[in-house]
C-alpha positions as CSV (number, residue, x, y, z in Angstrom):
1,M,-24.5,-3.8,1.1
2,N,-23.0,-7.2,-0.1
3,I,-19.4,-6.6,-1.1
4,V,-16.7,-9.1,-2.5
5,V,-13.1,-7.9,-2.3
6,A,-10.6,-10.0,-4.7
7,S,-7.0,-9.4,-4.0
8,S,-3.7,-11.2,-4.7
9,E,-2.6,-10.2,-1.1
10,V,-4.4,-9.8,2.2
11,V,-2.9,-9.3,5.6
12,P,-2.1,-11.6,7.7
13,F,-2.2,-14.3,5.0
14,A,0.1,-13.0,2.2
15,K,1.9,-9.7,1.9
16,T,4.6,-8.1,-0.2
17,G,3.4,-4.4,0.1
18,G,0.6,-2.0,1.1
19,L,-2.0,-3.8,-1.1
20,A,-2.1,-6.5,1.5
21,D,-2.6,-4.0,4.4
22,V,-5.5,-2.3,2.6
23,C,-7.3,-5.7,1.7
24,G,-6.8,-6.9,5.5
25,A,-8.0,-3.9,7.1
26,L,-10.7,-2.3,4.9
27,P,-13.0,-5.3,4.8
28,Q,-13.0,-5.3,8.7
29,Q,-14.0,-1.7,8.8
30,L,-16.7,-2.1,6.3
31,S,-18.0,-5.2,8.3
32,S,-18.2,-3.0,11.4
33,L,-20.3,-0.5,9.4
34,G,-22.8,-3.3,8.9
35,H,-21.9,-4.6,5.5
36,Q,-21.6,-8.1,4.4
37,V,-18.1,-8.6,3.2
38,S,-16.3,-11.6,1.5
39,V,-12.6,-11.6,0.6
40,F,-11.0,-13.9,-2.0
41,L,-7.3,-14.5,-2.3
42,P,-5.1,-17.2,-3.9
43,G,-4.0,-20.3,-1.9
44,Y,-0.3,-19.6,-1.8
45,R,2.0,-22.0,0.1
46,S,2.1,-19.6,2.9
47,V,-1.5,-19.7,3.2
48,V,-2.7,-23.2,2.6
49,Y,0.3,-24.7,4.5
50,G,0.7,-21.9,7.0
51,D,-0.5,-21.5,10.5
52,F,-4.2,-20.6,9.5
53,D,-7.4,-22.2,10.4
54,L,-8.6,-23.2,6.9
55,Y,-11.6,-25.4,6.3
56,E,-12.7,-27.4,3.4
57,I,-16.2,-26.4,2.2
58,G,-16.7,-29.0,-0.6
59,V,-16.8,-26.4,-3.3
60,T,-14.7,-26.7,-6.5
61,V,-14.4,-24.5,-9.5
62,E,-13.5,-25.7,-13.0
63,I,-11.9,-23.0,-15.2
64,P,-11.3,-23.0,-18.9
65,L,-7.7,-21.8,-19.8
66,G,-6.9,-21.9,-23.5
67,N,-7.4,-25.5,-24.6
68,K,-7.6,-27.1,-21.1
69,V,-9.8,-26.9,-18.0
70,V,-8.1,-26.4,-14.5
71,E,-9.8,-27.3,-11.3
72,G,-9.4,-25.6,-8.0
73,K,-11.1,-25.8,-4.6
74,L,-12.2,-23.3,-2.1
75,L,-11.1,-23.2,1.5
76,R,-12.6,-20.8,4.0
77,T,-11.4,-18.9,7.1
78,T,-12.0,-15.5,8.6
79,L,-10.0,-12.3,9.1
80,P,-8.7,-12.3,12.6
81,E,-11.2,-11.1,15.2
82,S,-13.9,-10.4,12.8
83,A,-16.9,-11.9,11.0
84,V,-15.4,-11.3,7.5
85,Q,-15.4,-14.5,5.5
86,V,-12.1,-15.2,3.5
87,Y,-12.3,-17.7,0.8
88,V,-8.9,-19.1,-0.4
89,V,-8.7,-20.4,-4.1
90,A,-6.4,-23.4,-3.8
91,Q,-4.6,-24.8,-6.9
92,D,-1.2,-26.2,-6.0
93,E,0.2,-26.2,-9.6
94,Y,-0.3,-22.4,-9.7
95,F,0.1,-21.2,-6.0
96,D,2.1,-23.9,-4.0
97,R,5.4,-21.9,-4.6
98,E,8.1,-20.3,-2.7
99,A,6.8,-16.7,-3.4
100,L,3.9,-14.9,-4.5
101,Y,4.9,-13.5,-8.0
102,G,8.4,-14.7,-8.7
103,E,11.9,-15.8,-7.5
104,K,15.3,-14.5,-7.7
105,G,14.4,-11.4,-9.3
106,N,12.4,-12.9,-12.0
107,D,8.6,-13.1,-12.3
108,Y,6.9,-16.6,-12.8
109,S,6.6,-17.2,-16.5
110,D,2.9,-18.2,-16.1
111,N,1.9,-15.3,-14.0
112,C,-0.7,-14.4,-16.7
113,E,-2.3,-17.9,-16.6
114,R,-2.2,-17.9,-12.6
115,F,-4.2,-14.8,-12.2
116,V,-6.6,-15.4,-15.2
117,F,-7.3,-18.5,-13.2
118,F,-7.8,-16.6,-9.9
119,S,-10.0,-14.0,-11.5
120,R,-12.3,-16.5,-13.1
121,S,-12.5,-18.6,-9.9
122,V,-13.8,-15.5,-8.0
123,L,-16.5,-15.0,-10.5
124,E,-17.4,-18.8,-10.4
125,A,-17.2,-18.9,-6.7
126,V,-19.6,-16.1,-6.4
127,R,-22.2,-18.2,-8.1
128,K,-21.5,-21.5,-6.4
129,L,-21.5,-19.9,-3.0
130,D,-24.7,-17.9,-3.8
131,L,-23.1,-14.7,-2.5
132,K,-25.2,-12.3,-4.6
133,P,-22.8,-9.2,-4.2
134,D,-23.8,-5.7,-5.2
135,I,-20.3,-4.9,-6.1
136,I,-16.9,-6.7,-6.7
137,H,-13.9,-4.7,-5.5
138,A,-10.8,-5.7,-7.7
139,N,-7.3,-4.7,-6.8
140,D,-4.5,-4.1,-9.2
141,W,-3.6,-6.0,-12.3
142,Q,-3.9,-9.4,-10.7
143,T,-7.8,-9.0,-10.7
144,G,-8.0,-6.7,-13.6
145,L,-9.8,-9.4,-15.7
146,I,-12.8,-9.3,-13.4
147,P,-14.4,-6.2,-14.6
148,A,-13.9,-7.3,-18.2
149,L,-15.4,-10.7,-17.6
150,L,-18.5,-8.9,-16.0
151,K,-18.9,-6.5,-18.9
152,T,-18.6,-9.1,-21.5
153,E,-18.8,-13.0,-21.0
154,Y,-21.0,-12.7,-17.8
155,S,-23.1,-9.6,-18.7
156,S,-26.1,-11.6,-20.1
157,N,-26.4,-14.1,-17.1
158,P,-29.1,-12.7,-14.7
159,L,-26.9,-13.8,-11.7
160,Y,-24.2,-11.3,-12.6
161,E,-25.9,-8.4,-14.7
162,N,-26.5,-6.2,-11.7
163,I,-23.1,-6.7,-10.1
164,A,-21.0,-3.4,-10.2
165,S,-17.3,-3.4,-10.4
166,L,-14.5,-1.1,-8.9
167,I,-10.8,-1.4,-9.4
168,T,-8.3,0.0,-7.0
169,I,-5.0,1.1,-8.4
170,H,-2.4,0.6,-5.7
171,N,0.6,1.3,-7.7
172,L,0.4,2.1,-11.5
173,A,3.8,0.9,-12.2
174,Y,2.8,-2.7,-11.8
175,Q,0.5,-3.4,-14.7
176,G,0.5,-7.2,-15.6
177,V,1.8,-6.8,-19.2
178,F,2.2,-10.1,-21.1
179,P,2.8,-11.3,-24.8
180,A,-0.1,-11.0,-27.1
181,D,-0.6,-14.6,-27.5
182,Q,-1.6,-14.9,-23.9
183,M,-4.8,-13.1,-24.7
184,S,-6.1,-16.6,-25.6
185,L,-5.8,-17.4,-21.8
186,T,-8.4,-14.9,-20.9
187,G,-11.1,-16.7,-22.9
188,L,-12.4,-13.2,-24.2
189,D,-13.0,-12.6,-27.9
190,W,-9.9,-11.4,-29.8
191,K,-11.9,-8.3,-30.8
192,H,-11.2,-6.9,-27.3
193,F,-7.4,-7.0,-28.1
194,N,-7.4,-3.5,-29.3
195,Q,-5.9,-0.2,-28.5
196,A,-9.0,1.1,-26.7
197,E,-9.5,-1.9,-24.5
198,M,-6.8,-4.7,-23.5
199,E,-3.9,-4.1,-26.0
200,Y,-1.0,-2.1,-25.0
201,Y,1.9,-1.7,-27.6
202,N,1.0,-5.2,-29.0
203,Q,1.0,-6.8,-25.6
204,L,-1.8,-7.7,-23.1
205,N,-2.2,-5.4,-20.2
206,L,-4.4,-6.6,-17.5
207,L,-4.4,-3.3,-15.4
208,K,-5.4,-1.4,-18.6
209,T,-8.1,-4.1,-19.0
210,G,-9.5,-3.4,-15.5
211,I,-9.4,0.4,-15.9
212,V,-11.2,0.3,-19.2
213,F,-14.0,-2.1,-18.2
214,A,-14.6,-1.2,-14.5
215,D,-17.7,0.7,-13.6
216,A,-15.5,2.8,-11.2
217,I,-11.7,3.3,-10.7
218,N,-9.9,4.7,-7.6
219,T,-6.5,5.0,-6.2
220,V,-5.0,5.3,-2.8
221,S,-4.9,9.1,-2.4
222,P,-6.4,12.1,-4.1
223,T,-3.2,13.7,-5.2
224,Y,-2.0,10.3,-6.7
225,A,-5.5,10.2,-8.6
226,K,-4.3,13.5,-10.3
227,E,-0.8,12.6,-10.8
228,I,-1.4,9.4,-12.7
229,Q,-3.3,11.4,-15.3
230,T,0.0,13.1,-16.3
231,A,2.9,11.9,-18.6
232,E,5.3,12.1,-15.7
233,Q,3.5,9.5,-13.5
234,G,1.0,8.0,-15.8
235,C,3.3,5.0,-16.7
236,G,2.0,4.9,-20.2
237,L,-1.6,4.8,-19.2
238,E,-2.3,8.4,-18.7
239,G,-4.4,8.6,-21.8
240,V,-6.8,6.0,-20.9
241,L,-7.2,7.5,-17.3
242,V,-7.8,10.9,-18.6
243,E,-10.5,9.3,-20.8
244,R,-12.0,7.8,-17.8
245,S,-11.5,10.6,-15.3
246,D,-15.2,10.9,-14.7
247,C,-14.9,7.5,-13.1
248,L,-11.6,8.1,-11.2
249,S,-11.2,9.1,-7.6
250,G,-8.8,9.0,-4.9
251,I,-9.3,7.6,-1.3
252,L,-6.5,7.8,1.2
253,N,-5.6,4.7,2.9
254,G,-5.8,4.4,6.6
255,I,-3.6,2.4,9.1
256,D,-4.6,-0.4,11.4
257,T,-4.6,1.2,14.7
258,A,-5.0,-2.1,16.5
259,V,-1.4,-2.9,15.3
260,W,0.1,0.6,15.0
261,N,-0.8,2.3,18.4
262,P,1.9,3.7,20.7
263,E,-0.5,3.3,23.6
264,T,-0.9,-0.5,23.2
265,D,2.1,-1.6,21.2
266,T,3.8,-4.7,22.7
267,L,6.8,-4.4,20.5
268,I,8.1,-1.2,21.9
269,P,9.9,-0.8,25.2
270,A,7.6,2.0,26.5
271,N,4.0,2.9,25.7
272,F,2.9,6.5,25.4
273,S,0.1,8.7,24.1
274,A,-0.4,12.3,22.9
275,D,-0.6,13.4,26.5
276,N,2.7,11.9,27.8
277,W,4.8,11.3,24.7
278,P,8.0,13.0,25.8
279,Q,8.7,10.4,28.5
280,G,7.6,7.4,26.3
281,K,9.6,8.6,23.3
282,A,12.7,9.2,25.3
283,A,12.8,5.6,26.6
284,C,12.1,4.2,23.1
285,K,14.8,6.5,21.7
286,Q,17.4,5.3,24.3
287,H,16.4,1.6,23.6
288,L,16.9,2.2,19.9
289,Q,20.2,3.9,20.3
290,K,21.5,1.0,22.5
291,L,20.0,-1.7,20.2
292,F,21.9,-0.2,17.1
293,G,25.1,0.6,19.1
294,L,24.6,4.4,18.7
295,E,25.7,6.9,21.3
296,E,22.9,7.2,24.0
297,D,22.3,10.8,23.8
298,A,18.7,12.2,24.2
299,N,19.5,15.4,22.6
300,K,21.1,14.1,19.3
301,P,18.7,14.2,16.4
302,L,17.7,10.5,15.3
303,I,16.5,10.1,11.7
304,G,14.7,6.8,10.9
305,I,14.1,5.1,7.5
306,V,12.3,2.0,6.9
307,G,11.5,0.5,3.4
308,R,12.8,-0.7,0.1
309,L,16.2,0.3,-0.8
310,A,15.1,1.5,-4.2
311,S,15.6,4.5,-6.4
312,Q,11.8,5.4,-6.2
313,K,12.3,5.9,-2.4
314,G,14.9,8.5,-3.1
315,W,18.1,6.5,-2.2
316,S,20.4,8.2,-4.6
317,M,19.7,11.6,-2.8
318,I,19.6,10.2,0.8
319,L,23.2,8.7,0.3
320,Q,24.6,11.9,-0.9
321,V,23.2,13.6,2.2
322,M,24.2,10.8,4.5
323,K,27.9,10.6,3.3
324,Q,28.3,14.3,3.9
325,W,26.4,14.4,7.2
326,L,28.1,11.4,8.8
327,D,31.4,13.3,8.4
328,Q,30.1,16.9,9.4
329,R,26.9,16.8,11.3
330,D,26.2,15.4,14.7
331,V,23.0,13.5,13.6
332,Q,22.2,9.8,14.0
333,W,20.6,7.6,11.4
334,V,18.8,4.3,11.6
335,V,18.0,2.3,8.4
336,L,16.0,-0.9,8.1
337,G,15.3,-2.2,4.6
338,T,16.4,-4.3,1.6
339,G,16.6,-3.9,-2.1
340,D,19.1,-2.7,-4.6
341,P,22.5,-4.6,-4.0
342,D,24.5,-1.3,-4.9
343,Y,22.7,0.5,-2.1
344,H,23.5,-2.5,0.2
345,T,27.1,-2.1,-0.5
346,I,27.3,1.6,0.0
347,L,25.3,1.6,3.2
348,T,27.5,-1.3,4.6
349,G,30.5,0.7,3.8
350,L,29.2,3.9,5.6
351,Y,28.2,1.7,8.6
352,Q,31.7,0.2,8.9
353,T,33.3,3.7,8.9
354,H,30.6,5.4,11.1
355,P,29.1,2.7,13.4
356,H,28.2,5.2,16.2
357,K,26.3,7.4,13.9
358,L,24.5,5.0,11.6
359,G,22.6,2.0,12.6
360,L,21.9,-0.5,9.8
361,R,19.9,-3.7,9.4
362,L,19.6,-5.1,5.8
363,G,16.4,-7.0,5.8
364,F,13.0,-6.6,7.3
365,S,11.8,-7.1,10.9
366,N,8.4,-6.0,12.0
367,E,9.4,-5.7,15.6
368,L,12.3,-3.2,14.6
369,A,10.0,-1.4,12.3
370,H,7.8,-0.6,15.2
371,Q,10.9,0.3,17.5
372,I,12.3,2.7,14.8
373,E,9.0,4.4,14.4
374,A,8.7,4.9,18.1
375,G,12.3,5.8,18.9
376,S,13.2,8.1,16.1
377,D,12.8,11.9,16.2
378,M,12.2,12.1,12.4
379,F,11.2,9.9,9.7
380,L,12.7,10.3,6.1
381,M,10.5,9.6,3.0
382,P,11.9,11.5,0.0
383,S,9.9,9.3,-2.6
384,Q,9.9,10.1,-6.3
385,Y,6.5,9.0,-6.2
386,E,4.2,7.5,-3.5
387,P,0.7,6.4,-4.2
388,C,-0.3,6.6,-0.6
389,G,2.4,5.7,1.9
390,L,1.8,4.3,5.3
391,N,5.1,4.9,7.1
392,Q,4.4,8.7,7.4
393,M,1.1,7.9,9.1
394,Y,2.6,5.3,11.3
395,S,5.3,7.9,12.1
396,M,2.9,10.5,13.1
397,A,0.9,8.3,15.2
398,Y,4.1,7.5,17.2
399,G,5.2,11.1,17.5
400,T,8.0,10.9,14.9
401,V,7.9,14.0,12.6
402,P,8.0,13.1,8.8
403,I,10.3,14.6,6.2
404,V,8.8,14.0,2.8
405,R,8.7,14.9,-0.8
406,K,5.3,16.5,-2.0
407,T,3.9,13.7,-4.0
408,G,0.9,11.4,-3.9
409,G,-0.3,10.4,-0.4
410,L,2.6,12.3,1.2
411,A,1.3,15.6,-0.1
412,D,-2.3,14.8,1.1
413,T,-1.0,13.8,4.7
414,I,1.9,16.2,5.6
415,I,1.6,20.0,6.0
416,D,5.0,21.7,6.0
417,A,6.1,23.4,9.1
418,D,6.7,26.9,7.6
419,D,5.1,29.9,9.2
420,S,2.2,30.1,6.8
421,H,0.7,26.9,8.0
422,E,0.9,27.4,11.6
423,G,-2.4,29.5,11.4
424,G,-4.3,26.7,10.0
425,V,-3.9,26.6,6.2
426,S,-5.8,23.4,5.1
427,N,-4.8,21.1,2.3
428,E,-7.3,19.0,0.2
429,L,-8.0,16.5,2.9
430,G,-8.6,19.2,5.4
431,N,-5.5,18.9,7.4
432,E,-4.9,22.1,9.2
433,L,-1.9,22.0,11.5
434,A,1.7,21.7,10.3
435,N,2.9,18.2,11.1
436,G,6.2,17.7,9.2
437,F,8.6,19.0,6.7
438,V,7.9,19.0,3.0
439,F,10.0,19.7,-0.1
440,E,9.1,19.6,-3.9
441,D,12.0,19.1,-6.2
442,F,13.2,15.6,-6.5
443,A,16.9,16.7,-5.9
444,T,19.5,16.3,-3.4
445,P,19.8,20.1,-2.5
446,S,16.0,20.3,-1.8
447,L,16.1,17.1,0.4
448,E,19.2,18.5,2.3
449,T,17.4,21.9,2.9
450,A,14.3,20.0,4.3
451,I,16.4,17.7,6.7
452,S,18.3,20.9,7.9
453,R,15.1,22.7,8.6
454,A,13.8,19.7,10.7
455,V,17.0,19.3,12.6
456,D,17.2,23.1,13.3
457,V,13.6,23.1,14.7
458,Y,14.3,20.0,16.8
459,C,17.6,21.5,18.2
460,H,16.4,25.2,18.7
461,N,12.8,25.5,18.8
462,K,11.2,23.0,21.2
463,E,7.8,24.6,21.4
464,K,7.4,24.3,17.6
465,W,8.7,20.7,17.6
466,R,6.1,19.8,20.3
467,A,3.2,21.4,18.3
468,L,4.4,19.3,15.2
469,V,4.3,16.1,17.3
470,A,1.0,16.9,18.8
471,A,-0.5,17.7,15.3
472,G,0.4,14.2,14.0
473,M,-0.5,12.2,17.1
474,R,-3.9,13.7,17.7
475,R,-5.0,13.2,14.1
476,D,-7.2,10.2,13.4
477,W,-5.3,8.1,10.9
478,S,-7.4,4.9,11.2
479,W,-9.5,3.2,8.5
480,A,-12.8,4.7,9.9
481,A,-12.9,7.8,7.6
482,S,-11.6,6.0,4.6
483,A,-14.1,3.2,4.9
484,S,-16.9,5.7,4.9
485,E,-15.6,7.1,1.6
486,Y,-15.4,3.6,0.2
487,Q,-18.9,3.0,1.4
488,Q,-20.2,6.1,-0.4
489,L,-18.2,5.1,-3.6
490,Y,-19.7,1.6,-3.6
491,T,-23.3,3.1,-3.2
492,Q,-22.6,5.5,-6.1
493,T,-21.1,2.9,-8.3
494,V,-24.0,0.2,-7.7
495,A,-26.7,3.1,-8.3
496,K,-25.1,4.1,-11.6
497,K,-24.8,0.4,-12.7
498,R,-28.4,-0.2,-12.0
499,S,-29.7,3.0,-13.5
500,R,-28.4,2.0,-17.0
């Protein structure tokens, strides 16, 4: 099959979140299955002027935007250690900027124009490069216009009429909503600016546009696919998602096991596997305690947290528990992340009063992220919502037991360590063995109970703890299974498109 993947982020070229990880790893796995895969991304400053081997290929695109025509050029490279072709759409006026989407907490005012240009460039490049894709896989609002263009403006062109479209929703909260007058930038007839298609409370919504026009829709876990059809997590689009539920599915993300593998990871002080993890994790834990100035005690439970300091991640609850536990419980915490300035202030204060119990780095470090995953005993993810989540899978691969709220991909990957699951009760994805601690209510008492249960098992039931670690480490969290599901979804979508 010939597949084109269009994304605003692709590892290792440009990243702000999990979207980039998916669009860097999935194409490589699909290529290994024998498919021809091409990836498109914008030519950000970090890409065009970064340390990547980009080649001029002499192909330009001329894109109509409102009352002007904007020219861009295509550069080519490959995903590292693969045959996957990557095409970079270079246009310095739009993409030669400090960041991807905005600066100093504000989105760029011309984001609609920038990503309309990118979406149209992908379709024009498909023709100029003679790619002849069976399917174009769009991702999030930045490429939401592509399915609409295929169904409308391009539908009568023989070069495009058989191309199917899939849009993946990585996080429904980000929708690409713009003032109504920016509809003119899309080049589509104003008749499509209506409640059933592109309009959203008298504004243009590019994610809704993709959802309405795509041949298939999916998101990054089976549970999240169900949750976004409810008022609680539908972010205002639950109606259109329910309407298109027959085309909506969920495929759990995988992790890049070439990068996240405790047996080969060069960023951690000791390598280990599911067969010898006690020795390796002990060395990693000691290193982590020393690095953060914590008491070097192998028996003290150590809870790791890596990620955005945001309310969605449960920080209002975490801080309530942490304040109490730092005074009353002999448990260590290590936090790596950045986000809400108020959380920065509170955490800094707690660190200053409890430097031997709380390790803190406000910012991001890939090396530290690996070391926290390897050296912690438990990993905390009490998210309000979590489309998929990768850190809980990184944690299990490194023998670190997750404590999570039952939502999205966390619900699909973690089975609670209560007695009813030790006999092999399976969840929707076929996980059978308990591998973590799960709570349901997004409330501080529920979170504290889950942490208490985890600490109690760690301290008083070593056999059960070893079983939890083994269950997590021995499961395959790679992209192999997920890529097979995408392969099947592509096949079904193309067949459905061509049978019409």
